[in-house]
C-alpha positions as CSV (number, residue, x, y, z in Angstrom):
1,M,-40.1,65.1,21.1
2,S,-44.0,65.5,19.8
3,Q,-44.5,63.5,16.2
4,P,-45.8,66.6,13.7
5,V,-42.7,68.3,14.7
6,R,-40.2,65.0,14.8
7,Q,-42.1,64.0,11.3
8,L,-41.8,67.8,9.9
9,L,-38.3,68.1,10.5
10,D,-37.5,64.8,9.1
11,D,-39.2,66.4,6.1
12,V,-37.1,69.7,5.4
13,I,-34.3,67.5,5.8
14,G,-35.4,65.5,3.3
15,G,-35.9,68.6,1.8
16,A,-39.5,69.4,2.1
17,R,-40.7,73.1,2.1
18,M,-42.1,74.0,5.3
19,T,-45.2,76.3,5.8
20,E,-45.4,80.0,7.8
21,E,-47.5,77.5,10.6
22,E,-44.9,75.3,10.3
23,A,-42.3,77.8,11.0
24,A,-44.9,79.9,13.8
25,M,-45.3,76.5,15.6
26,L,-41.1,75.6,15.3
27,L,-40.5,79.2,17.2
28,R,-43.1,78.1,19.9
29,A,-41.3,74.8,20.4
30,R,-39.8,74.4,24.4
31,G,-37.6,72.0,26.3
32,P,-35.7,69.1,24.0
33,E,-37.4,70.2,21.7
34,V,-35.2,73.7,20.9
35,W,-32.6,71.2,21.2
36,E,-34.0,69.2,18.4
37,I,-34.9,71.7,16.1
38,A,-31.2,73.6,16.0
39,R,-30.0,70.0,15.5
40,A,-32.3,69.4,12.3
41,A,-30.9,73.0,11.4
42,D,-27.5,71.9,11.7
43,I,-27.6,69.9,9.5
44,V,-29.2,71.6,7.0
45,R,-26.4,74.2,7.2
46,E,-23.9,71.4,7.0
47,E,-25.7,70.1,3.0
48,K,-25.7,73.3,1.6
49,V,-23.1,75.1,3.8
50,G,-20.3,72.7,5.0
51,N,-17.9,73.3,7.7
52,I,-17.1,77.0,6.4
53,V,-17.7,79.8,9.2
54,T,-16.8,83.0,7.4
55,Y,-16.6,86.9,8.3
56,V,-16.3,90.2,6.1
57,R,-13.5,93.0,6.9
58,N,-16.0,95.7,7.7
59,Q,-16.2,99.0,9.7
60,N,-19.3,101.7,10.0
61,L,-19.9,104.8,9.1
62,H,-22.3,106.2,11.2
63,L,-22.1,109.6,9.4
64,T,-25.4,111.2,11.5
65,N,-27.8,110.4,14.2
66,I,-30.1,112.8,13.1
67,C,-33.3,110.6,12.3
68,K,-36.6,111.6,11.2
69,N,-38.0,108.1,11.7
70,L,-37.5,108.1,15.7
71,C,-38.1,104.1,15.9
72,G,-39.6,103.1,19.8
73,F,-36.7,99.5,19.1
74,C,-33.7,102.5,17.6
75,G,-31.2,104.2,21.0
76,F,-29.9,105.5,18.0
77,G,-31.5,108.1,16.4
78,V,-32.6,111.4,17.7
79,P,-34.1,114.8,16.5
80,P,-32.5,117.9,14.5
81,S,-32.6,119.9,17.8
82,S,-31.1,116.4,20.4
83,K,-28.4,118.0,22.3
84,E,-26.5,114.7,21.3
85,A,-27.0,115.4,17.5
86,Y,-24.4,115.4,15.7
87,L,-23.7,114.8,11.2
88,F,-19.9,114.5,10.2
89,T,-18.0,117.0,8.4
90,K,-15.9,116.5,5.6
91,E,-13.4,116.4,7.2
92,E,-14.3,113.5,10.2
93,I,-15.9,111.4,7.1
94,E,-12.2,111.5,5.9
95,S,-10.6,110.7,8.2
96,E,-13.0,107.4,8.6
97,V,-12.4,106.1,5.5
98,R,-8.6,106.3,6.0
99,K,-8.7,104.4,9.3
100,A,-10.4,101.8,6.9
101,R,-7.9,101.9,4.5
102,D,-5.9,101.3,7.8
103,R,-7.4,98.5,8.9
104,Q,-7.6,97.0,5.6
105,V,-11.6,96.1,5.6
106,T,-13.5,95.2,2.0
107,E,-16.6,97.1,3.3
108,L,-17.7,100.3,4.4
109,C,-21.2,100.2,5.9
110,F,-22.8,103.1,6.0
111,L,-25.2,103.0,8.8
112,S,-27.1,106.6,10.4
113,G,-30.1,108.6,10.9
114,V,-32.0,108.9,8.0
115,H,-31.6,113.1,7.7
116,P,-34.2,115.0,7.7
117,D,-32.9,117.3,5.1
118,F,-30.9,115.0,3.0
119,N,-32.2,114.5,-0.2
120,T,-30.3,111.9,-3.4
121,E,-27.9,114.9,-4.4
122,R,-26.2,114.6,-0.3
123,Y,-26.3,111.1,-0.5
124,V,-24.6,111.1,-3.7
125,E,-21.9,113.5,-2.7
126,L,-21.4,111.1,0.4
127,L,-20.8,107.7,-1.9
128,S,-18.8,109.2,-4.3
129,L,-16.6,110.9,-1.6
130,V,-15.5,107.8,0.0
131,H,-15.8,105.8,-3.8
132,G,-13.6,107.6,-3.9
133,M,-10.8,107.3,-1.4
134,M,-11.8,103.8,-1.2
135,P,-12.6,102.8,-4.8
136,E,-12.2,98.7,-3.7
137,A,-14.5,98.7,-0.9
138,D,-18.0,97.4,-1.4
139,L,-20.2,100.5,0.1
140,H,-23.5,99.0,1.8
141,T,-25.4,101.2,2.1
142,M,-29.2,102.8,1.7
143,S,-31.8,100.7,3.3
144,P,-35.5,100.6,0.9
145,D,-36.6,103.6,3.6
146,E,-34.1,105.8,2.4
147,V,-34.2,104.8,-1.0
148,A,-37.5,106.1,-0.7
149,W,-37.2,109.9,1.5
150,A,-34.5,110.3,-1.3
151,A,-36.8,109.7,-4.0
152,K,-39.9,112.1,-1.9
153,Q,-37.2,114.2,-1.4
154,D,-36.8,115.3,-5.0
155,G,-39.9,114.3,-6.6
156,I,-38.0,111.3,-9.0
157,S,-38.3,107.6,-8.7
158,T,-36.9,104.9,-6.5
159,E,-35.5,103.2,-10.1
160,E,-33.6,106.5,-10.4
161,V,-32.0,107.7,-7.2
162,L,-30.9,103.4,-7.0
163,G,-29.4,104.5,-10.5
164,R,-27.3,107.6,-9.5
165,M,-26.3,105.8,-6.1
166,V,-25.2,103.2,-7.9
167,A,-23.1,105.9,-10.6
168,A,-21.9,106.7,-7.1
169,G,-20.6,103.8,-5.8
170,L,-23.0,101.9,-3.7
171,G,-22.0,98.3,-4.2
172,T,-25.2,96.5,-2.5
173,L,-28.2,97.4,-0.4
174,Q,-28.7,97.5,2.9
175,G,-32.3,94.6,3.6
176,T,-32.3,96.9,6.6
177,A,-35.2,99.2,8.0
178,A,-37.4,95.4,8.0
179,E,-37.8,95.0,11.5
180,I,-40.8,92.9,11.5
181,L,-42.7,93.2,7.8
182,V,-46.2,92.9,9.3
183,D,-47.7,96.3,8.9
184,D,-50.1,95.8,12.6
185,V,-46.5,95.4,13.8
186,R,-45.1,98.4,11.7
187,R,-47.2,101.0,13.0
188,T,-46.4,100.4,16.9
189,I,-42.5,100.2,16.5
190,C,-41.4,102.0,13.2
191,P,-44.4,104.0,12.9
192,A,-42.6,106.3,10.4
193,K,-41.0,104.3,8.1
194,V,-42.0,102.6,4.4
195,P,-44.9,100.3,4.6
196,T,-43.8,96.3,4.0
197,A,-45.5,96.3,0.6
198,E,-43.0,100.0,-0.5
199,W,-40.3,97.3,1.5
200,V,-40.7,94.6,-0.4
201,R,-40.9,96.6,-4.1
202,I,-37.8,98.8,-3.1
203,I,-35.7,96.3,-2.8
204,T,-37.1,93.8,-5.7
205,E,-36.4,96.8,-8.1
206,A,-32.9,97.0,-6.6
207,H,-32.6,93.2,-7.4
208,R,-34.3,93.4,-11.0
209,M,-31.6,96.3,-11.4
210,G,-28.5,93.7,-10.4
211,I,-27.9,95.2,-7.0
212,K,-27.9,92.5,-4.2
213,S,-28.9,93.2,-1.6
214,T,-29.0,91.8,2.5
215,S,-31.7,90.2,4.3
216,T,-33.1,91.5,8.0
217,I,-35.4,90.6,10.5
218,M,-35.7,92.4,14.0
219,Y,-37.4,89.8,16.4
220,G,-37.4,90.2,20.1
221,S,-39.7,93.9,20.5
222,I,-43.8,93.3,20.3
223,E,-43.9,90.6,17.6
224,T,-45.1,87.4,17.5
225,E,-44.0,84.1,16.5
226,R,-47.0,84.7,13.6
227,D,-45.1,87.3,12.7
228,R,-42.1,86.0,12.2
229,A,-42.6,83.4,10.4
230,E,-45.4,86.2,8.2
231,H,-41.5,87.9,7.9
232,L,-39.8,85.0,6.8
233,G,-42.6,84.2,4.1
234,V,-42.1,87.3,2.6
235,L,-38.3,87.1,2.5
236,R,-38.2,83.6,0.5
237,A,-40.9,85.0,-1.9
238,I,-38.5,87.9,-2.4
239,Q,-36.0,86.0,-3.1
240,D,-37.4,82.9,-5.2
241,E,-38.1,85.8,-7.6
242,T,-34.8,87.3,-7.1
243,G,-32.3,85.4,-6.1
244,G,-30.7,89.2,-4.3
245,F,-30.5,88.7,-1.0
246,T,-27.2,87.5,-0.1
247,E,-27.7,86.2,3.8
248,L,-30.2,86.4,6.2
249,V,-29.1,88.5,9.1
250,P,-31.1,88.1,12.1
251,L,-31.2,91.3,15.0
252,S,-31.8,90.3,18.6
253,Y,-33.7,93.9,20.1
254,L,-31.9,95.5,22.2
255,H,-34.5,96.6,24.7
256,E,-32.6,98.7,27.3
257,G,-32.0,102.8,26.0
258,T,-35.3,102.6,23.5
259,A,-38.8,104.0,23.6
260,L,-39.7,101.1,23.1
261,H,-39.1,99.9,26.7
262,R,-39.8,103.1,28.5
263,R,-42.7,103.7,28.0
264,G,-43.6,99.8,28.9
265,L,-44.3,98.2,25.9
266,V,-42.0,95.8,26.2
267,T,-39.5,94.4,29.5
268,R,-36.9,92.5,27.3
269,G,-35.3,91.7,24.6
270,A,-36.0,88.0,23.4
271,T,-34.4,85.6,25.7
272,G,-31.8,82.7,24.3
273,R,-34.4,80.5,23.3
274,E,-35.9,82.8,20.8
275,D,-32.5,83.6,19.4
276,L,-31.7,80.3,19.0
277,L,-35.2,79.2,17.7
278,L,-34.8,82.3,15.1
279,F,-31.5,81.2,13.7
280,A,-33.0,77.6,13.4
281,V,-35.9,78.2,11.8
282,A,-34.6,80.5,9.6
283,R,-32.3,78.1,8.5
284,L,-35.0,75.7,8.2
285,F,-37.6,77.8,6.6
286,L,-35.5,80.1,4.0
287,D,-34.5,76.9,1.8
288,N,-33.3,79.2,-1.1
289,F,-31.3,81.3,1.5
290,D,-26.9,80.1,1.7
291,N,-25.9,82.0,4.4
292,I,-27.9,82.3,7.8
293,Q,-25.6,85.4,9.8
294,I,-24.8,85.4,13.7
295,S,-25.3,88.3,14.8
296,W,-22.2,89.0,17.4
297,G,-23.0,92.6,17.7
298,K,-26.5,91.7,19.4
299,I,-26.2,88.8,21.5
300,G,-22.2,88.5,21.9
301,A,-20.0,85.9,21.5
302,R,-20.6,83.0,23.4
303,M,-23.8,82.9,22.2
304,A,-22.6,83.5,18.9
305,S,-20.9,80.1,19.0
306,L,-23.8,78.4,20.1
307,G,-26.5,79.9,17.0
308,M,-22.9,78.3,14.7
309,L,-24.8,75.6,16.4
310,A,-28.1,76.4,14.9
311,G,-27.6,77.0,11.3
312,G,-25.5,80.0,11.2
313,N,-21.8,80.1,9.1
314,D,-21.9,83.5,9.6
315,F,-20.0,86.0,11.8
316,G,-21.2,88.9,9.6
317,G,-18.8,91.6,10.2
318,T,-15.3,92.9,12.4
319,M,-17.4,96.2,12.4
320,F,-14.5,98.0,14.7
321,V,-17.8,100.3,15.4
322,D,-21.7,100.0,16.1
323,A,-23.4,102.7,18.3
324,V,-26.1,102.1,17.0
325,S,-26.0,98.6,18.6
326,T,-24.1,99.9,22.4
327,D,-26.9,102.6,22.2
328,A,-29.9,100.1,22.6
329,G,-27.9,98.7,25.6
330,A,-25.1,95.6,23.7
331,E,-21.9,95.9,26.0
332,A,-19.5,95.1,23.4
333,A,-20.4,95.6,20.1
334,D,-17.5,97.6,18.9
335,Y,-15.4,95.0,17.0
336,F,-15.1,91.6,17.1
337,D,-11.5,90.4,15.9
338,P,-10.7,87.2,13.8
339,A,-8.9,85.9,16.4
340,E,-11.5,85.5,18.6
341,M,-13.7,84.4,15.3
342,K,-11.7,81.3,15.2
343,E,-11.2,79.7,18.8
344,I,-14.7,80.1,18.8
345,T,-14.8,77.8,15.7
346,D,-12.3,75.7,16.2
347,D,-14.0,75.3,19.6
348,L,-16.4,73.7,16.9
349,G,-14.4,71.8,15.2
350,R,-15.4,75.3,12.3
351,V,-12.8,76.4,9.4
352,L,-13.1,80.3,9.4
353,K,-12.2,82.2,6.3
354,R,-12.9,85.8,5.4
355,R,-15.1,86.7,3.0
356,S,-16.2,89.3,0.7
357,T,-19.3,91.5,0.5
358,M,-20.4,89.1,-2.0
359,Y,-19.4,85.8,-0.4
360,E,-16.0,85.2,-2.4
361,I,-14.1,83.3,-0.3
362,L,-10.6,85.7,0.5
363,D,-8.5,83.7,2.6
């Protein structure tokens, strides 16, 4: 291991704050240095959150695949004219919520396209319907892009939209639509989504209103290691100001079935080395975050196990269905049985615990 890397890792373990330039350097690591970086992240993880690995019992509600954005990295969204387009009826939504209730989930995630016809009132109707059926569940939905779209549709402020969502049953905000918070990258992979400054403004506004959110990074498309580091820097600065993020959710780009792949702009997603380094560097860089989620639906159970040795402490959720990942090429992203999670944590010498959306340990 080079002396600069060794010194940096020692400094960070000792409590020093890493710069974006240093994070980018670690993200470029090759060979044995990868394991040393992962080991340092594991040490920091142990000091911060101990030996527990958590998961939430949740379910996705894919209410529609019709989307105004049609991002290049996505294999899920379609235009309204597509023969594959769908929009759940009230009866179909109720059926899915009954399944969630039978499965004893504590978190329901609205994971859908940004329908071009949806406005604030439509989102209120959806939240009110589901909240009325399962008031005990955290309704985890409304990315900053959806908030901005609803506000634009109705000519009102994003603050008013957020207030109405909370009144209708919103529990926590999705920190999605972030992808890579570097506008040069966004102009290629998600040009129809809000720019970085608007994403930051809305998520900060939500935090100031007392609405907690996840944070995400989608890596492995066209961005560089420096772009990934810059994205992490944006998240850390927000967390310094608001403390409103519950976790980081790294999302490894799944390239098959996406427009970026069809157009020849990418030929693969992230490698295993890149996955491990993203988890580890995020843990080392985000010194104001407690939780780093390892998204098993994107990388598979075996790679998720390794992620727990590189700074990770959370599996995310059971999900039960994840069409967004499977449509983009994931082989097995529909359901992760907690019994399988426990096999992994037992193998690692860690302890599996079920949590709430807000990371309260439930059992």
